[in-house]
N, CA, C and O atoms as a printed pandas DataFrame, in Angstrom:
     atom_number atom_name residue_name chain_id  residue_number  x_coord  y_coord  z_coord
0              1         N          UNK        A               1    0.842   -1.177    0.000
1              2        CA          UNK        A               1    0.000    0.000    0.000
2              3         C          UNK        A               1    0.889    1.244    0.000
3              4         O          UNK        A               1    1.896    1.270    0.707
4              5         N          UNK        A               2    0.548    2.255   -0.761
5              6        CA          UNK        A               2    1.324    3.494   -0.761
6              7         C          UNK        A               2    1.306    4.153    0.619
7              8         O          UNK        A               2    0.361    3.994    1.393
8              9         N          UNK        A               3    2.355    4.883    0.897
9             10        CA          UNK        A               3    2.460    5.627    2.146
10            11         C          UNK        A               3    2.615    7.101    1.842
11            12         O          UNK        A               3    3.226    7.488    0.845
12            13         N          UNK        A               4    2.054    7.914    2.715
13            14        CA          UNK        A               4    2.162    9.364    2.573
14            15         C          UNK        A               4    2.666    9.909    3.895
15            16         O          UNK        A               4    2.105    9.610    4.949
16            17         N          UNK        A               5    3.716   10.702    3.844
17            18        CA          UNK        A               5    4.245   11.371    5.026
18            19         C          UNK        A               5    3.779   12.814    4.962
19            20         O          UNK        A               5    4.228   13.587    4.116
20            21         N          UNK        A               6    2.880   13.168    5.861
21            22        CA          UNK        A               6    2.264   14.489    5.877
22            23         C          UNK        A               6    2.991   15.355    6.896
23            24         O          UNK        A               6    3.079   14.992    8.069
24            25         N          UNK        A               7    3.504   16.480    6.462
25            26        CA          UNK        A               7    4.209   17.389    7.364
26            27         C          UNK        A               7    3.605   18.781    7.262
27            28         O          UNK        A               7    2.860   19.088    6.332
28            29         N          UNK        A               8    3.939   19.605    8.228
29            30        CA          UNK        A               8    3.474   20.984    8.189
30            31         C          UNK        A               8    3.644   21.646    9.539
31            32         O          UNK        A               8    3.865   20.983   10.552
32            33         N          UNK        A               9    3.540   22.935    9.537
33            34        CA          UNK        A               9    3.676   23.715   10.760
34            35         C          UNK        A               9    2.448   23.526   11.647
35            36         O          UNK        A               9    1.412   23.034   11.198
36            37         N          UNK        A              10    2.578   23.922   12.906
37            38        CA          UNK        A              10    1.452   23.856   13.840
38            39         C          UNK        A              10    0.265   24.639   13.297
39            40         O          UNK        A              10    0.422   25.728   12.744
40            41         N          UNK        A              11   -0.913   24.073   13.462
41            42        CA          UNK        A              11   -2.135   24.765   13.071
42            43         C          UNK        A              11   -2.490   24.684   11.606
43            44         O          UNK        A              11   -3.403   25.381   11.163
44            45         N          UNK        A              12   -1.794   23.850   10.829
45            46        CA          UNK        A              12   -2.080   23.778    9.393
46            47         C          UNK        A              12   -3.124   22.742    9.016
47            48         O          UNK        A              12   -3.535   22.660    7.859
48            49         N          UNK        A              13   -3.565   21.929   10.016
49            50        CA          UNK        A              13   -4.619   20.962    9.737
50            51         C          UNK        A              13   -4.165   19.531    9.585
51            52         O          UNK        A              13   -4.929   18.698    9.099
52            53         N          UNK        A              14   -2.947   19.216    9.985
53            54        CA          UNK        A              14   -2.473   17.832    9.862
54            55         C          UNK        A              14   -3.386   16.860   10.612
55            56         O          UNK        A              14   -3.788   15.835   10.062
56            57         N          UNK        A              15   -3.710   17.179   11.856
57            58        CA          UNK        A              15   -4.550   16.271   12.649
58            59         C          UNK        A              15   -5.935   16.120   12.033
59            60         O          UNK        A              15   -6.511   15.033   12.074
60            61         N          UNK        A              16   -6.467   17.170   11.473
61            62        CA          UNK        A              16   -7.770   17.112   10.811
62            63         C          UNK        A              16   -7.715   16.175    9.610
63            64         O          UNK        A              16   -8.627   15.375    9.401
64            65         N          UNK        A              17   -6.655   16.273    8.829
65            66        CA          UNK        A              17   -6.487   15.389    7.666
66            67         C          UNK        A              17   -6.328   13.944    8.132
67            68         O          UNK        A              17   -6.933   13.042    7.553
68            69         N          UNK        A              18   -5.520   13.710    9.175
69            70        CA          UNK        A              18   -5.352   12.345    9.683
70            71         C          UNK        A              18   -6.684   11.773   10.156
71            72         O          UNK        A              18   -6.993   10.615    9.874
72            73         N          UNK        A              19   -7.471   12.565   10.867
73            74        CA          UNK        A              19   -8.780   12.108   11.326
74            75         C          UNK        A              19   -9.682   11.747   10.147
75            76         O          UNK        A              19  -10.372   10.728   10.183
76            77         N          UNK        A              20   -9.681   12.565    9.121
77            78        CA          UNK        A              20  -10.509   12.303    7.939
78            79         C          UNK        A              20  -10.065   11.024    7.234
79            80         O          UNK        A              20  -10.906   10.246    6.781
80            81         N          UNK        A              21   -8.774   10.800    7.137
81            82        CA          UNK        A              21   -8.268    9.575    6.503
82            83         C          UNK        A              21   -8.618    8.349    7.343
83            84         O          UNK        A              21   -9.007    7.313    6.804
84            85         N          UNK        A              22   -8.477    8.468    8.664
85            86        CA          UNK        A              22   -8.829    7.353    9.547
86            87         C          UNK        A              22  -10.318    7.045    9.454
87            88         O          UNK        A              22  -10.709    5.878    9.492
88            89         N          UNK        A              23  -11.148    8.066    9.333
89            90        CA          UNK        A              23  -12.594    7.867    9.179
90            91         C          UNK        A              23  -12.923    7.095    7.913
91            92         O          UNK        A              23  -13.972    6.457    7.825
92            93         N          UNK        A              24  -12.039    7.151    6.941
93            94        CA          UNK        A              24  -12.231    6.425    5.677
94            95         C          UNK        A              24  -11.600    5.032    5.723
95            96         O          UNK        A              24  -11.554    4.329    4.713
96            97         N          UNK        A              25  -11.115    4.640    6.906
97            98        CA          UNK        A              25  -10.580    3.294    7.075
98            99         C          UNK        A              25   -9.099    3.149    6.806
99           100         O          UNK        A              25   -8.577    2.035    6.813
100          101         N          UNK        A              26   -8.414    4.248    6.571
101          102        CA          UNK        A              26   -6.978    4.175    6.328
102          103         C          UNK        A              26   -6.219    4.230    7.643
103          104         O          UNK        A              26   -6.659    4.870    8.598
104          105         N          UNK        A              27   -5.088    3.560    7.685
105          106        CA          UNK        A              27   -4.253    3.574    8.884
106          107         C          UNK        A              27   -3.494    4.890    8.934
107          108         O          UNK        A              27   -2.895    5.308    7.944
108          109         N          UNK        A              28   -3.522    5.534   10.082
109          110        CA          UNK        A              28   -2.786    6.781   10.268
110          111         C          UNK        A              28   -1.958    6.688   11.536
111          112         O          UNK        A              28   -2.305    5.969   12.473
112          113         N          UNK        A              29   -0.858    7.428   11.551
113          114        CA          UNK        A              29    0.006    7.522   12.725
114          115         C          UNK        A              29    0.313    8.993   12.939
115          116         O          UNK        A              29    0.813    9.670   12.040
116          117         N          UNK        A              30    0.014    9.479   14.122
117          118        CA          UNK        A              30    0.307   10.873   14.448
118          119         C          UNK        A              30    1.670   10.927   15.129
119          120         O          UNK        A              30    1.811   10.501   16.275
120          121         N          UNK        A              31    2.657   11.441   14.436
121          122        CA          UNK        A              31    4.016   11.466   14.981
122          123         C          UNK        A              31    4.224   12.584   15.995
123          124         O          UNK        A              31    5.335   12.786   16.484
124          125         N          UNK        A              32    3.144   13.317   16.313
125          126        CA          UNK        A              32    3.220   14.249   17.441
126          127         C          UNK        A              32    3.131   13.500   18.764
127          128         O          UNK        A              32    3.438   14.059   19.816
128          129         N          UNK        A              33    2.710   12.231   18.718
129          130        CA          UNK        A              33    2.624   11.426   19.932
130          131         C          UNK        A              33    4.026   11.106   20.448
131          132         O          UNK        A              33    5.008   11.203   19.711
132          133         N          UNK        A              34    4.104   10.726   21.715
133          134        CA          UNK        A              34    5.385   10.434   22.357
134          135         C          UNK        A              34    6.202    9.390   21.597
135          136         O          UNK        A              34    5.655    8.437   21.041
136          137         N          UNK        A              35    7.499    9.586   21.584
137          138        CA          UNK        A              35    8.417    8.608   21.034
138          139         C          UNK        A              35    8.827    8.804   19.592
139          140         O          UNK        A              35    9.751    8.144   19.118
140          141         N          UNK        A              36    8.162    9.694   18.888
141          142        CA          UNK        A              36    8.476    9.885   17.475
142          143         C          UNK        A              36    9.502   10.995   17.244
143          144         O          UNK        A              36   10.097   11.076   16.169
144          145         N          UNK        A              37    9.708   11.834   18.233
145          146        CA          UNK        A              37   10.658   12.943   18.095
146          147         C          UNK        A              37   11.480   13.052   19.370
147          148         O          UNK        A              37   11.123   12.506   20.414
148          149         N          UNK        A              38   12.587   13.769   19.258
149          150        CA          UNK        A              38   13.435   14.017   20.412
150          151         C          UNK        A              38   13.948   15.448   20.349
151          152         O          UNK        A              38   14.014   16.058   19.281
152          153         N          UNK        A              39   14.306   15.962   21.501
153          154        CA          UNK        A              39   14.844   17.325   21.561
154          155         C          UNK        A              39   16.331   17.293   21.236
155          156         O          UNK        A              39   17.080   16.458   21.742
156          157         N          UNK        A              40   16.736   18.218   20.385
157          158        CA          UNK        A              40   18.136   18.324   19.988
158          159         C          UNK        A              40   18.584   19.771   20.158
159          160         O          UNK        A              40   17.815   20.695   19.892
160          161         N          UNK        A              41   19.828   19.972   20.601
161          162        CA          UNK        A              41   20.320   21.342   20.730
162          163         C          UNK        A              41   20.564   21.972   19.355
163          164         O          UNK        A              41   20.935   21.288   18.401
164          165         N          UNK        A              42   20.351   23.264   19.273
165          166        CA          UNK        A              42   20.637   24.008   18.050
166          167         C          UNK        A              42   21.947   24.766   18.223
167          168         O          UNK        A              42   22.381   24.986   19.354
168          169         N          UNK        A              43   22.582   25.166   17.134
169          170        CA          UNK        A              43   23.861   25.882   17.229
170          171         C          UNK        A              43   23.789   27.173   18.054
171          172         O          UNK        A              43   24.790   27.603   18.627
172          173         N          UNK        A              44   22.612   27.781   18.111
173          174        CA          UNK        A              44   22.485   29.040   18.864
174          175         C          UNK        A              44   22.150   28.817   20.340
175          176         O          UNK        A              44   21.857   29.769   21.064
176          177         N          UNK        A              45   22.194   27.549   20.787
177          178        CA          UNK        A              45   21.950   27.241   22.186
178          179         C          UNK        A              45   20.511   26.900   22.516
179          180         O          UNK        A              45   20.186   26.641   23.674
180          181         N          UNK        A              46   19.658   26.897   21.528
181          182        CA          UNK        A              46   18.255   26.555   21.755
182          183         C          UNK        A              46   18.022   25.058   21.663
183          184         O          UNK        A              46   18.962   24.266   21.596
184          185         N          UNK        A              47   16.776   24.696   21.660
185          186        CA          UNK        A              47   16.360   23.291   21.548
186          187         C          UNK        A              47   15.286   23.207   20.470
187          188         O          UNK        A              47   14.418   24.075   20.373
188          189         N          UNK        A              48   15.355   22.146   19.658
189          190        CA          UNK        A              48   14.303   21.917   18.671
190          191         C          UNK        A              48   13.903   20.454   18.694
191          192         O          UNK        A              48   14.695   19.580   19.048
192          193         N          UNK        A              49   12.666   20.207   18.312
193          194        CA          UNK        A              49   12.163   18.845   18.194
194          195         C          UNK        A              49   12.489   18.326   16.803
195          196         O          UNK        A              49   12.195   18.992   15.810
196          197         N          UNK        A              50   13.088   17.155   16.720
197          198        CA          UNK        A              50   13.379   16.523   15.431
198          199         C          UNK        A              50   12.864   15.095   15.470
199          200         O          UNK        A              50   12.889   14.438   16.511
200          201         N          UNK        A              51   12.395   14.620   14.310
201          202        CA          UNK        A              51   11.934   13.244   14.225
202          203         C          UNK        A              51   13.071   12.290   14.525
203          204         O          UNK        A              51   14.230   12.566   14.218
204          205         N          UNK        A              52   12.726   11.165   15.128
205          206        CA          UNK        A              52   13.662   10.060   15.276
206          207         C          UNK        A              52   13.644    9.323   13.946
207          208         O          UNK        A              52   12.715    8.568   13.656
208          209         N          UNK        A              53   14.667    9.544   13.148
209          210        CA          UNK        A              53   14.709    8.997   11.787
210          211         C          UNK        A              53   14.586    7.478   11.787
211          212         O          UNK        A              53   13.977    6.916   10.877
212          213         N          UNK        A              54   15.146    6.805   12.777
213          214        CA          UNK        A              54   15.055    5.342   12.822
214          215         C          UNK        A              54   13.603    4.879   12.920
215          216         O          UNK        A              54   13.217    3.908   12.270
216          217         N          UNK        A              55   12.811    5.559   13.717
217          218        CA          UNK        A              55   11.402    5.178   13.875
218          219         C          UNK        A              55   10.585    5.532   12.631
219          220         O          UNK        A              55    9.731    4.755   12.204
220          221         N          UNK        A              56   10.845    6.696   12.057
221          222        CA          UNK        A              56   10.123    7.101   10.849
222          223         C          UNK        A              56   10.460    6.153    9.705
223          224         O          UNK        A              56    9.566    5.713    8.983
224          225         N          UNK        A              57   11.753    5.830    9.531
225          226        CA          UNK        A              57   12.157    4.887    8.485
226          227         C          UNK        A              57   11.474    3.529    8.651
227          228         O          UNK        A              57   10.980    2.950    7.683
228          229         N          UNK        A              58   11.452    3.026    9.891
229          230        CA          UNK        A              58   10.821    1.735   10.151
230          231         C          UNK        A              58    9.318    1.793    9.875
231          232         O          UNK        A              58    8.749    0.854    9.319
232          233         N          UNK        A              59    8.686    2.881   10.259
233          234        CA          UNK        A              59    7.251    3.035   10.005
234          235         C          UNK        A              59    6.950    3.013    8.513
235          236         O          UNK        A              59    6.027    2.325    8.076
236          237         N          UNK        A              60    7.715    3.754    7.737
237          238        CA          UNK        A              60    7.464    3.830    6.302
238          239         C          UNK        A              60    7.805    2.526    5.588
239          240         O          UNK        A              60    7.260    2.251    4.519
240          241         N          UNK        A              61    8.703    1.716    6.164
241          242        CA          UNK        A              61    9.121    0.469    5.533
242          243         C          UNK        A              61    8.239   -0.711    5.903
243          244         O          UNK        A              61    8.307   -1.755    5.253
244          245         N          UNK        A              62    7.410   -0.570    6.935
245          246        CA          UNK        A              62    6.680   -1.702    7.492
246          247         C          UNK        A              62    5.205   -1.696    7.114
247          248         O          UNK        A              62    4.579   -0.644    6.988
248          249         N          UNK        A              63    4.669   -2.902    6.935
249          250        CA          UNK        A              63    3.232   -3.053    6.783
250          251         C          UNK        A              63    2.589   -3.446    8.105
251          252         O          UNK        A              63    1.366   -3.415    8.243
252          253         N          UNK        A              64    3.423   -3.818    9.084
253          254        CA          UNK        A              64    2.915   -4.394   10.331
254          255         C          UNK        A              64    2.517   -3.369   11.372
255          256         O          UNK        A              64    1.714   -3.682   12.251
256          257         N          UNK        A              65    3.030   -2.191   11.313
257          258        CA          UNK        A              65    2.733   -1.205   12.339
258          259         C          UNK        A              65    3.991   -0.596   12.901
259          260         O          UNK        A              65    5.059   -0.671   12.294
260          261         N          UNK        A              66    3.863    0.001   14.050
261          262        CA          UNK        A              66    5.005    0.676   14.627
262          263         C          UNK        A              66    5.284    0.171   15.985
263          264         O          UNK        A              66    6.223    0.632   16.634
């Protein structure tokens, strides 16, 4: 089955789209949930959330789930 990785800034409607797809019987995964991202330091001393590439790669490669 094809996979779609939906990204976007806060407030752009990602969760709404995921809900609509799930209502149509498609499997969805909200990567805003715990475990999909980690905090990383930025060069200017701040912190940013970045996806855990290992988990995203495994999710996109698998038919079984996460």
